[in-house]
C-alpha positions in Angstrom: 10.5 -37.9 -11.3 9.9 -35.3 -8.6 10.8 -31.7 -8.8 13.5 -32.1 -6.1 15.5 -34.4 -8.5 15.6 -31.8 -11.3 18.5 -29.4 -11.4 17.8 -25.8 -10.7 18.7 -24.6 -14.2 16.1 -26.9 -15.8 13.3 -24.7 -14.7 13.7 -21.3 -16.3 11.1 -19.7 -14.0 12.6 -21.0 -10.7 14.7 -17.9 -10.2 11.8 -15.6 -10.8 9.6 -17.7 -8.5 12.1 -17.1 -5.7 12.3 -13.4 -6.5 8.5 -13.1 -6.4 8.4 -14.7 -3.0 10.8 -12.2 -1.4 9.9 -8.5 -1.3 13.5 -7.3 -0.9 14.6 -9.4 -3.9 11.6 -8.2 -5.9 12.5 -4.6 -5.2 16.2 -5.2 -6.1 15.2 -6.9 -9.3 12.8 -4.1 -10.3 15.5 -1.6 -9.4 17.8 -3.2 -12.0 15.1 -2.8 -14.6 14.5 0.8 -13.4 18.2 1.7 -13.9 18.1 0.3 -17.5 14.9 2.2 -18.3 16.3 5.4 -16.9 19.5 4.9 -18.9 17.5 4.3 -22.1 15.4 7.4 -21.4 18.5 9.5 -21.0 20.0 8.3 -24.2 16.7 8.7 -26.1 16.4 12.3 -24.8 19.8 13.1 -26.3 18.7 11.3 -29.5 15.5 13.3 -29.5 17.4 16.6 -29.2 19.8 15.8 -32.0 17.1 14.5 -34.3 15.1 17.7 -33.8 18.1 19.8 -34.7 18.9 17.8 -37.8 15.3 17.4 -39.1 14.3 21.0 -38.5 17.6 22.1 -40.1 17.1 20.0 -43.2 15.7 22.3 -45.8 14.9 21.6 -49.4 15.2 24.3 -52.1 11.9 26.0 -52.5 10.6 25.3 -48.9 8.4 27.9 -47.4 8.7 28.9 -43.7 7.6 26.0 -41.4 7.7 23.2 -44.0 10.9 21.7 -42.5 9.2 21.8 -39.1 6.1 20.1 -40.5 8.2 17.3 -42.0 10.1 16.8 -38.7 7.0 16.8 -36.6 6.1 13.0 -37.0 9.6 11.9 -36.1 9.7 14.2 -33.0 6.3 13.0 -32.0 7.2 9.4 -32.1 10.3 10.0 -29.9 8.2 12.1 -27.5 5.7 9.2 -27.2 8.5 6.7 -26.5 9.9 8.9 -23.8 6.4 9.4 -22.3 5.9 5.7 -22.2 9.3 5.1 -20.7 8.5 7.6 -17.9 5.3 5.6 -17.3 7.2 2.4 -17.2 9.7 3.9 -14.8 7.0 5.1 -12.4 5.2 1.8 -12.7 8.3 -0.1 -11.7 8.7 2.1 -8.6 5.0 1.8 -7.7 5.1 -2.0 -8.1 8.1 -2.4 -5.7 6.2 -0.3 -3.1 3.0 -2.2 -3.6 4.8 -5.5 -3.2 6.2 -4.4 0.1 2.8 -3.0 1.2 1.3 -6.4 0.4 3.6 -8.2 2.8 2.9 -5.7 5.5 -0.8 -6.1 5.0 -0.5 -9.9 5.2 1.4 -9.6 8.5 -1.3 -7.2 9.8 -4.1 -9.5 8.7 -2.5 -12.4 10.6 -2.2 -10.2 13.7 -5.8 -9.0 13.4 -7.2 -12.5 13.1 -5.3 -13.7 16.2 -6.7 -10.7 18.1 -10.2 -11.5 16.8 -9.9 -15.1 17.9 -8.8 -14.0 21.4 -11.7 -11.6 21.7 -14.1 -14.2 20.6 -12.7 -16.7 23.2 -13.0 -14.0 25.9 -16.6 -13.2 24.9 -17.7 -16.9 24.8 -15.8 -17.8 28.0 -15.6 -14.7 30.2 -13.3 -15.0 33.2 -15.2 -15.7 36.5 -15.2 -12.7 38.8 -16.0 -13.0 42.5 -18.9 -10.7 43.7 -17.7 -8.0 46.1 -18.4 -8.9 49.7 -19.8 -6.2 52.0 -20.4 -8.0 55.3 -22.7 -6.4 57.8 -24.6 -4.2 55.3 -27.1 -6.6 53.9 -30.0 -5.4 55.9 -28.8 -1.9 56.7 -29.7 1.0 54.4 -26.9 2.4 52.2 -25.5 5.7 53.4 -25.3 7.0 49.8 -28.9 7.8 49.0 -28.3 9.0 45.5 -29.8 5.9 43.8 -31.5 4.1 46.6 -33.4 7.0 48.1 -37.1 7.7 48.2 -39.1 7.3 45.0 -42.0 9.6 45.9 -42.4 13.1 47.4 -44.4 11.6 50.2 -41.4 9.5 51.3 -39.1 12.5 51.7 -38.7 12.2 55.6 -37.5 15.7 56.7 -35.9 16.7 53.4 -36.4 20.1 51.9 -37.6 20.4 48.4 -35.5 22.1 45.7 
């Protein structure tokens, strides 16, 4: 039985496979998670504030100053840790969406660079033929521009003044 004969809903990972292949769908999917995480963080911040007020306000007869705070500290710390981790998850979701988009851009750029490299290699191995410039009538005559073809010794300076 081939995979084309099986219904779409039989493979639980088929939808995620499609999402992973499309950067726009990937970003949209992670944005949904991001909204959920931000909503959870907002609700936990309210819970943190209310828990802090309740725990610090709960005093037992005979408490000294600061004992209520010390009893509430572990509860507050655990909620603070949860919020810190949720902020990390939130930033990780954003970063992942950006990196997925950057991956596709890089793949396109690599394809383009490889095509250019192949063209450069072909040009290097098979350079286009260029015709030599023709200067009829000046083969035996001396070049009027004596900058490079002039005398090579001071004894060949025919009527030239020295510097």
